[in-house]
Each structure stands twice: as structure tokens, then as C-alpha cells.
C-alpha positions in Angstrom: 0.0 0.0 0.0 1.3 3.4 -0.9 0.5 6.3 1.5 0.8 10.0 0.6 3.2 12.1 2.6 0.5 13.3 5.0 -0.9 9.8 5.6 2.6 8.5 6.2 3.2 11.3 8.8 0.0 10.3 10.6 1.0 6.7 10.5 4.5 7.4 11.8 3.1 9.6 14.6 0.7 6.9 15.7 3.6 4.4 15.7 5.7 6.7 17.9 2.9 7.5 20.4 1.4 4.4 22.0 -1.4 6.3 23.7 -2.5 7.8 20.4 -2.2 4.4 18.7 -4.4 2.8 21.3 -7.0 5.5 20.8 -7.0 5.1 17.1 -7.2 1.3 17.4 -10.4 1.8 19.3 -11.7 4.4 16.8 -11.0 2.0 13.9 -12.7 -0.9 15.6 -15.8 1.1 16.6 -16.1 2.5 13.1 -15.8 -1.0 11.5 -18.6 -2.2 13.9 -20.8 0.8 13.2 -20.3 0.8 9.4 -20.6 -2.8 8.2 -19.8 -1.8 4.6 -15.9 -1.5 4.4 -16.2 1.3 1.9 -18.4 3.3 4.3 -16.1 2.6 7.1 -13.1 3.8 5.1 -14.9 7.0 4.1 -15.8 7.7 7.8 -12.2 7.1 8.9 -10.9 9.2 6.0 -13.0 12.1 7.5 -11.9 11.4 11.1 -8.2 11.1 10.1 -8.3 14.4 8.2 -9.9 16.2 11.2 -7.1 14.6 13.4 -4.4 15.9 11.0 -5.9 19.4 11.1 -6.0 19.3 15.0 -2.4 18.0 15.2 -1.2 20.7 12.7 -2.1 23.3 15.3 0.0 21.8 18.1 2.5 19.2 17.1 5.7 19.2 15.0 6.1 17.9 12.2 2.4 18.5 11.4 2.7 22.2 12.2 5.7 22.6 9.8 4.0 20.7 7.0 0.9 22.9 7.4 3.0 26.0 7.4 4.6 24.9 4.1 1.7 23.4 2.3 -1.4 24.9 4.0 -4.3 22.9 5.2 -6.1 22.1 2.0 -8.0 18.9 2.1 -5.8 15.8 1.7 -7.2 12.3 1.2 -6.6 9.9 4.1 -8.4 7.1 2.3 -5.4 4.8 1.8 -4.4 5.2 5.5 -8.0 4.5 6.5 -8.2 1.3 4.5 -4.8 0.2 5.8 -5.8 0.8 9.4 -9.1 -1.1 8.9 -7.1 -4.1 7.6 -4.6 -3.8 10.4 -6.9 -3.2 13.4 -10.4 -3.9 12.2 -12.2 -7.1 12.7 -11.2 -10.1 10.5 -13.5 -10.4 7.5 -15.2 -13.8 7.0 -15.1 -15.4 3.6 -18.4 -16.6 2.3 -18.8 -20.4 2.5 -17.0 -22.2 -0.3 -14.8 -19.3 -1.3 -11.1 -20.2 -1.4 -8.6 -18.1 0.5 -7.1 -15.1 -1.3 -3.9 -16.0 -3.1 -0.8 -13.9 -2.3 0.7 -11.8 -5.0 3.1 -13.7 -7.1 
């Protein structure tokens, strides 16, 4: 999965701050439970992650520096949202009779 620079910054920040990571694990799980459709869950998380980025840009480096350079125009957080859902969301069940996904060759 390829993350844009802003998504990568959020991901790295969560990895470096265990309290923030635990909070977002809970948000991801709650969103996945509330929004049964994975696309709707990713869209909701995209919105929440962007709001988080904006909030962090006011108080935390390197978000503050990035916002000073680039401004706070809307940046997609969809790839990060989808990645976090796969990482922390509930395991998806395959329909009966469907073989497991094959890894990339």
C-alpha cells in the first residue's frame, strides 16, 4: 500500500505515540462495527483522520511545519483509513465455499 506524505506522517506519529495508537485502534474498531460496509467505514475514517491531521497541525511538530509549508487544503486519508481497517479492524469472514485469497506472485 502506498501512502501519501501526510498519511505517512500520521501513521508514523501513531507508531511513535502508543497512547494515540491505542486511541485510534479503538476508533477503527468502533467505526468498523458501526459501518458494516468496508467502503463506508473507510470513508468515515478518512473524514476522522483528516480532522485529526488538522488538529495535530495546530499543536505538534512535524504537522505544524507541514501545514505552514503546504497549508491545510483537504488531503485524502483514504489509503491510510483502508490500511488501518485491515490492520486493526475485525477479521473479515469469507463466504462459505470461497477459497482463501492468493498472495501476490
